[in-house]
C-alpha angles and dihedrals in degrees: 000000000000128000122199108203141189097018135123103246126201106239132149093359097310146068112265134174099254139145116234114218114201124190115186109313098343143068110254098187149331110229135190120249109274095016114139111255112199093186119101110242121213096184131023115200114199110209099169115176094012137110125235113208131169113275116265120260113202113201098195127040133138105217098140092047134070117000096331127101133193102255100051091034095054091043086054090051092052091051088051095052095255115137099178129033126193106214122213117215127224119253114305091356101114104028095113132049089240091058091046092054091046090054092046090054093052093046092046091055095052114025124101093190128048118273140200126201131230121211123230141350093225116205101145138024096262090062088070098058097097100034096117092052091046089052093052090046092063107269112161095214139318129248136220115204105202105186093059123134105283094024121245108268125232086245091057093046091050092048089049092054090048090050090052090052092049099044100032088230108138116244114226113201132201094204117207120128106213092208087076097047117110136205118276097243114168115047093191097046109095091206095054093092099050091042090052088061103042125197092250088067088068103034095048092058093043090055089047096051093042088058091047090051091048090054095048106028091240122162108237134180123199110216124221098348110207107176134070090225090058090056089050091053092049089050089052091049093050091048090053097050100262115148092233126146133171146191137214129204117222091245092068089053100042101036136047132189092281086073089078088071091053105036104020115193093001087074092051115121137136122275088032132233112282138204129304089251089057091053092051092052091047091052089052092047090051093049093046093050096248087118106060104193147023108225123169100211086216110202138147127179099194142016097237108145126220090253091065122092109284114260124234109252093238094056098039122098116249118243142090121223106229112158096101096039110033099089096035089053091052094044088055087055089050093050091048094051102254096112134024119244088232091058091045091055093044094047097041101039121000103048095037088055090054094046093048093048093245104111093109088072109011144040101057140060103239141117114294096018123115112275092245102154135174113197114203133196096210096186097051119107119203142164125240111244121229091248135019130245095242116007139042101279089142083093091062122111090208099076110134096020116140112230135185121219120043131206108243100179140359120205124192118194093340099313127103111244099167125030097185093268109041146011113266103191130067125241110282098041091111119088134207107262100205119207116249110214114226087041087081113094 
C-alpha cells in the first residue's frame, strides 16, 4: 500500500489537498487531510508543493514507424508524463488480427508505459476486410491516410466511413486532398513547403467526411487538425449531431508558418504549420471544447542530430518528435493563462481515455482506476535541451525554449516509471491496454 501525501490532487474538476491511497495497480481512495485512514501503509510518498494529475494518454504516436522504437519511445513518453500511448502502424502493418497480435508482442516486450494499438493504416479497399475482427481484438480505432501514393480514393474513404458505422470502430483521418497539393517551387523560400500543401487540402476533406458521417452515423476522428476552418467544420458537425471528434498537436498551437524561417526543416510536418490566425482559432477551439484531445503525432524519419548540417526543407523527412515535450509545452500554456487546467486534464487524459475505450480503468484519479499519475512541479522553470535522454527530440523545433512546470514523477499502475531523472522500470513493464467497445462515445 502506498500513500501520496501533501499534494494538490486533481479531483472533481479542481485541485484539492488530498492523499492518494494506492493498493497494487489501482487507486484505493482519495482522502481528505486529517481523515482517519484505517488501511496499513507500506510506503508514504511526500510530494509537498506538487500537483498530482491523471497520467497523460496520447491518442496518436508513431513509435513503430520511422526511426523510433518501442523502448526509447515509451521511455520518452514516461519522461513526458504520458502513461499510455496509442501507437499508429505503418501502411498495411495492422490490417489483420495476426499483425495486431504480432505488434502487441513486440510492444509488450519493450514498453515501460502502457500502450494501445491502432488498426490500419487504410489506403485501399482491401485494408478494410478484417476491420470487425480488429475491433473485437481491442483496437482503439483505425486510420485512413489520405495523401498516400496513390492517394486514397473517394470510394475507399466512403467505404471506410461505412465500415466505421457498421463496426462502431472510430475512423481516424489524416485529411489532405492531394488534388489541392502544389509543386514545391522555391528551395530557398521558407514558405514554399506550407504553401505547397494549402489549408483547403485539409478543410475540404473534413467537410466531405463530416457529410459522410452525418449520412451513415459513423464515428469519425480528425487527426492533427491544423486550420481554423477545420475547427469550425468540426464545431458545425458536433452541433448537428455528427459523432465527430478531433485532436491537435502542440506545434499547431505554438508555431505558425513563420517558424520555417527560424527552425527550417525541424518545423516540417504534414499537414504543415499554418497562419497566426489559424493558431488563434485553434486555441479558442481547444478552450471551448471543440477540439477534444491533445495528441503529439510523434514521428521522426531519421536520427540526424541538431549538430549536423541543416537539411533543406524539401529533402527533410516530415515529422516532429513530441513525446517528451507535448504535455510540458501545454502545461506551460496553462501556467501562463492560455489554457485552463480543467481543459488540460480533459484533453490530455479524460477524453482520450473515452475515445480509446479505456475509461473503465484510465483517465481519472478515482477509486478503482489504475494508479496512472503524473506529478508536476508547477513553479519550476527549465530549458528544453537540444536532444532528449531517450527518444529523438533532436527533431524538435522547441530546443532552447524556457518552460514553466516540470514533471517530477510518472507512475504507471502504481509503480514509479520516471523519477524526474531516470527510468525506474525495465523494458516490458508496460501492458497492452485493450479498447473496450461501448466505452467509446
